[in-house]
C-alpha beads as a LAMMPS data file, in Angstrom:
LAMMPS data file: protein, C-alpha beads

169 atoms
168 bonds

1 atom types
1 bond types

-500.0 500.0 xlo xhi
-500.0 500.0 ylo yhi
-500.0 500.0 zlo zhi

Masses

1 110.0

Atoms # bond

1 1 1 357.310 -152.273 191.224
2 1 1 358.531 -155.803 191.603
3 1 1 362.020 -154.939 192.812
4 1 1 363.655 -157.228 190.250
5 1 1 366.522 -155.724 188.273
6 1 1 365.937 -155.027 184.608
7 1 1 366.732 -157.757 182.094
8 1 1 369.855 -155.981 180.804
9 1 1 371.427 -155.982 184.280
10 1 1 370.714 -159.685 184.727
11 1 1 372.414 -160.549 181.455
12 1 1 375.460 -158.444 182.295
13 1 1 375.846 -160.162 185.684
14 1 1 375.817 -163.593 184.063
15 1 1 378.372 -162.501 181.456
16 1 1 380.794 -161.291 184.142
17 1 1 381.681 -164.811 185.220
18 1 1 382.734 -165.916 188.679
19 1 1 383.588 -163.534 191.467
20 1 1 387.107 -162.640 192.505
21 1 1 387.037 -164.929 195.517
22 1 1 385.892 -167.904 193.441
23 1 1 388.511 -167.244 190.773
24 1 1 391.259 -166.888 193.367
25 1 1 390.203 -170.093 195.126
26 1 1 390.174 -172.086 191.916
27 1 1 393.508 -170.670 190.771
28 1 1 395.095 -171.427 194.160
29 1 1 393.675 -174.951 194.115
30 1 1 394.945 -175.413 190.566
31 1 1 398.410 -174.205 191.579
32 1 1 398.532 -176.738 194.407
33 1 1 397.179 -179.403 192.036
34 1 1 399.952 -178.636 189.554
35 1 1 402.579 -179.089 192.249
36 1 1 400.993 -182.355 193.420
37 1 1 400.765 -183.532 189.812
38 1 1 404.464 -182.870 189.231
39 1 1 405.470 -184.542 192.516
40 1 1 403.410 -187.654 191.789
41 1 1 404.938 -187.678 188.314
42 1 1 408.378 -187.812 189.945
43 1 1 407.232 -190.591 192.261
44 1 1 406.182 -192.676 189.268
45 1 1 409.827 -193.219 188.349
46 1 1 410.068 -195.751 191.188
47 1 1 408.065 -198.327 189.201
48 1 1 410.708 -198.886 186.459
49 1 1 408.000 -199.704 183.919
50 1 1 408.466 -198.001 180.513
51 1 1 404.852 -196.862 180.230
52 1 1 404.844 -195.614 183.806
53 1 1 408.014 -193.644 183.117
54 1 1 406.279 -191.998 180.149
55 1 1 403.202 -191.333 182.310
56 1 1 405.449 -189.789 184.975
57 1 1 407.081 -187.461 182.468
58 1 1 403.629 -186.599 181.126
59 1 1 402.401 -185.739 184.639
60 1 1 405.463 -183.571 185.288
61 1 1 404.870 -181.648 182.059
62 1 1 401.159 -181.366 182.861
63 1 1 402.002 -180.004 186.305
64 1 1 404.341 -177.404 184.789
65 1 1 401.665 -176.422 182.256
66 1 1 399.100 -175.986 185.034
67 1 1 401.558 -173.847 186.975
68 1 1 402.102 -171.673 183.899
69 1 1 398.345 -171.269 183.429
70 1 1 397.326 -170.647 187.008
71 1 1 400.390 -169.469 188.982
72 1 1 402.954 -167.907 186.655
73 1 1 405.015 -166.704 189.612
74 1 1 406.203 -170.294 190.082
75 1 1 407.716 -170.318 186.564
76 1 1 408.780 -166.684 186.343
77 1 1 412.201 -167.423 184.867
78 1 1 410.788 -168.900 181.644
79 1 1 410.175 -166.255 178.973
80 1 1 407.247 -168.224 177.578
81 1 1 405.344 -168.133 180.877
82 1 1 403.799 -164.671 180.396
83 1 1 402.461 -165.556 176.948
84 1 1 401.015 -168.836 178.170
85 1 1 399.459 -167.158 181.220
86 1 1 397.753 -164.417 179.205
87 1 1 396.485 -166.980 176.702
88 1 1 395.278 -169.266 179.516
89 1 1 393.593 -166.427 181.397
90 1 1 391.485 -165.585 178.363
91 1 1 390.232 -169.131 177.903
92 1 1 386.561 -169.726 178.759
93 1 1 385.730 -171.828 181.797
94 1 1 384.251 -174.650 179.722
95 1 1 387.519 -175.055 177.802
96 1 1 389.603 -175.149 180.982
97 1 1 387.180 -177.651 182.490
98 1 1 387.454 -179.869 179.439
99 1 1 391.230 -179.523 179.292
100 1 1 391.764 -180.294 182.983
101 1 1 389.363 -183.212 182.772
102 1 1 390.666 -184.861 179.575
103 1 1 394.456 -184.394 179.744
104 1 1 395.058 -186.431 182.945
105 1 1 393.087 -189.372 181.555
106 1 1 395.952 -190.131 179.149
107 1 1 398.303 -190.642 182.097
108 1 1 395.855 -193.048 183.748
109 1 1 395.568 -194.975 180.472
110 1 1 399.371 -195.297 180.261
111 1 1 399.937 -196.434 183.848
112 1 1 397.484 -197.434 186.570
113 1 1 399.848 -196.864 189.481
114 1 1 398.587 -195.215 192.649
115 1 1 400.773 -192.128 192.259
116 1 1 399.578 -191.573 188.668
117 1 1 395.962 -191.945 189.716
118 1 1 396.364 -189.495 192.611
119 1 1 398.115 -186.913 190.423
120 1 1 395.489 -187.245 187.698
121 1 1 392.527 -187.108 190.083
122 1 1 393.771 -183.867 191.627
123 1 1 393.861 -182.239 188.189
124 1 1 390.448 -183.703 187.317
125 1 1 389.083 -182.124 190.519
126 1 1 390.251 -178.713 189.266
127 1 1 388.516 -179.461 185.975
128 1 1 385.328 -180.165 187.880
129 1 1 385.679 -176.834 189.686
130 1 1 385.954 -175.017 186.369
131 1 1 382.963 -177.017 185.152
132 1 1 380.932 -175.808 188.103
133 1 1 381.936 -172.229 187.279
134 1 1 380.755 -172.793 183.715
135 1 1 377.413 -174.185 184.867
136 1 1 376.965 -171.265 187.244
137 1 1 373.630 -170.503 188.840
138 1 1 371.438 -172.089 186.185
139 1 1 369.589 -174.178 188.730
140 1 1 369.073 -171.418 191.289
141 1 1 365.435 -171.472 192.375
142 1 1 365.615 -168.166 194.263
143 1 1 366.549 -166.154 191.194
144 1 1 363.863 -167.897 189.163
145 1 1 361.288 -166.981 191.814
146 1 1 362.438 -163.362 191.680
147 1 1 361.946 -163.372 187.929
148 1 1 358.291 -164.171 188.459
149 1 1 358.125 -167.915 187.951
150 1 1 355.705 -169.270 190.513
151 1 1 355.887 -172.951 191.280
152 1 1 352.882 -174.424 192.962
153 1 1 352.930 -178.041 194.109
154 1 1 349.249 -178.545 193.231
155 1 1 349.702 -177.168 189.710
156 1 1 352.827 -179.246 189.283
157 1 1 350.981 -182.439 190.265
158 1 1 348.076 -181.613 187.949
159 1 1 350.488 -180.979 185.087
160 1 1 352.276 -184.281 185.687
161 1 1 348.983 -186.202 185.899
162 1 1 347.739 -184.510 182.739
163 1 1 350.914 -185.329 180.803
164 1 1 350.887 -188.930 182.108
165 1 1 347.267 -189.541 181.061
166 1 1 347.928 -187.840 177.743
167 1 1 350.909 -190.096 177.026
168 1 1 349.217 -193.311 178.221
169 1 1 345.519 -193.315 177.163

Bonds

1 1 1 2
2 1 2 3
3 1 3 4
4 1 4 5
5 1 5 6
6 1 6 7
7 1 7 8
8 1 8 9
9 1 9 10
10 1 10 11
11 1 11 12
12 1 12 13
13 1 13 14
14 1 14 15
15 1 15 16
16 1 16 17
17 1 17 18
18 1 18 19
19 1 19 20
20 1 20 21
21 1 21 22
22 1 22 23
23 1 23 24
24 1 24 25
25 1 25 26
26 1 26 27
27 1 27 28
28 1 28 29
29 1 29 30
30 1 30 31
31 1 31 32
32 1 32 33
33 1 33 34
34 1 34 35
35 1 35 36
36 1 36 37
37 1 37 38
38 1 38 39
39 1 39 40
40 1 40 41
41 1 41 42
42 1 42 43
43 1 43 44
44 1 44 45
45 1 45 46
46 1 46 47
47 1 47 48
48 1 48 49
49 1 49 50
50 1 50 51
51 1 51 52
52 1 52 53
53 1 53 54
54 1 54 55
55 1 55 56
56 1 56 57
57 1 57 58
58 1 58 59
59 1 59 60
60 1 60 61
61 1 61 62
62 1 62 63
63 1 63 64
64 1 64 65
65 1 65 66
66 1 66 67
67 1 67 68
68 1 68 69
69 1 69 70
70 1 70 71
71 1 71 72
72 1 72 73
73 1 73 74
74 1 74 75
75 1 75 76
76 1 76 77
77 1 77 78
78 1 78 79
79 1 79 80
80 1 80 81
81 1 81 82
82 1 82 83
83 1 83 84
84 1 84 85
85 1 85 86
86 1 86 87
87 1 87 88
88 1 88 89
89 1 89 90
90 1 90 91
91 1 91 92
92 1 92 93
93 1 93 94
94 1 94 95
95 1 95 96
96 1 96 97
97 1 97 98
98 1 98 99
99 1 99 100
100 1 100 101
101 1 101 102
102 1 102 103
103 1 103 104
104 1 104 105
105 1 105 106
106 1 106 107
107 1 107 108
108 1 108 109
109 1 109 110
110 1 110 111
111 1 111 112
112 1 112 113
113 1 113 114
114 1 114 115
115 1 115 116
116 1 116 117
117 1 117 118
118 1 118 119
119 1 119 120
120 1 120 121
121 1 121 122
122 1 122 123
123 1 123 124
124 1 124 125
125 1 125 126
126 1 126 127
127 1 127 128
128 1 128 129
129 1 129 130
130 1 130 131
131 1 131 132
132 1 132 133
133 1 133 134
134 1 134 135
135 1 135 136
136 1 136 137
137 1 137 138
138 1 138 139
139 1 139 140
140 1 140 141
141 1 141 142
142 1 142 143
143 1 143 144
144 1 144 145
145 1 145 146
146 1 146 147
147 1 147 148
148 1 148 149
149 1 149 150
150 1 150 151
151 1 151 152
152 1 152 153
153 1 153 154
154 1 154 155
155 1 155 156
156 1 156 157
157 1 157 158
158 1 158 159
159 1 159 160
160 1 160 161
161 1 161 162
162 1 162 163
163 1 163 164
164 1 164 165
165 1 165 166
166 1 166 167
167 1 167 168
168 1 168 169
């Protein structure tokens, strides 16, 4: 017996998604990012530029949306919050990563002020966290070794030399 779990158990573990601690950490970070995003949106009103005012309003709305997705307790007096939270909780990690990465870019395009950039970068960081959850353990060498893939440095070098000489006669 090799001690490796059957294939069906491995597939079910990958389909489960991130652990509770990882999910809680990302949701807490996203809640803080939403608050920072809204605060930096308010700070953008100091610039008195029309596009920066629009970017500030956009950041405030983005911060409220993030709070509704990740920490509905902060917006508990809105009736729409529960519906948005249940819809947002069922979204896959790749969609949240894409959403949190793309939406703040519009604010940076509208205004390149320091407060807009800080507010947008915080939200982009949450998008990167969700992206890392989506990628998961695909590059984990330990689990690949347990599955029976043996990597030998000598065989690897021979394979590279063989493919190099094959490509360049």
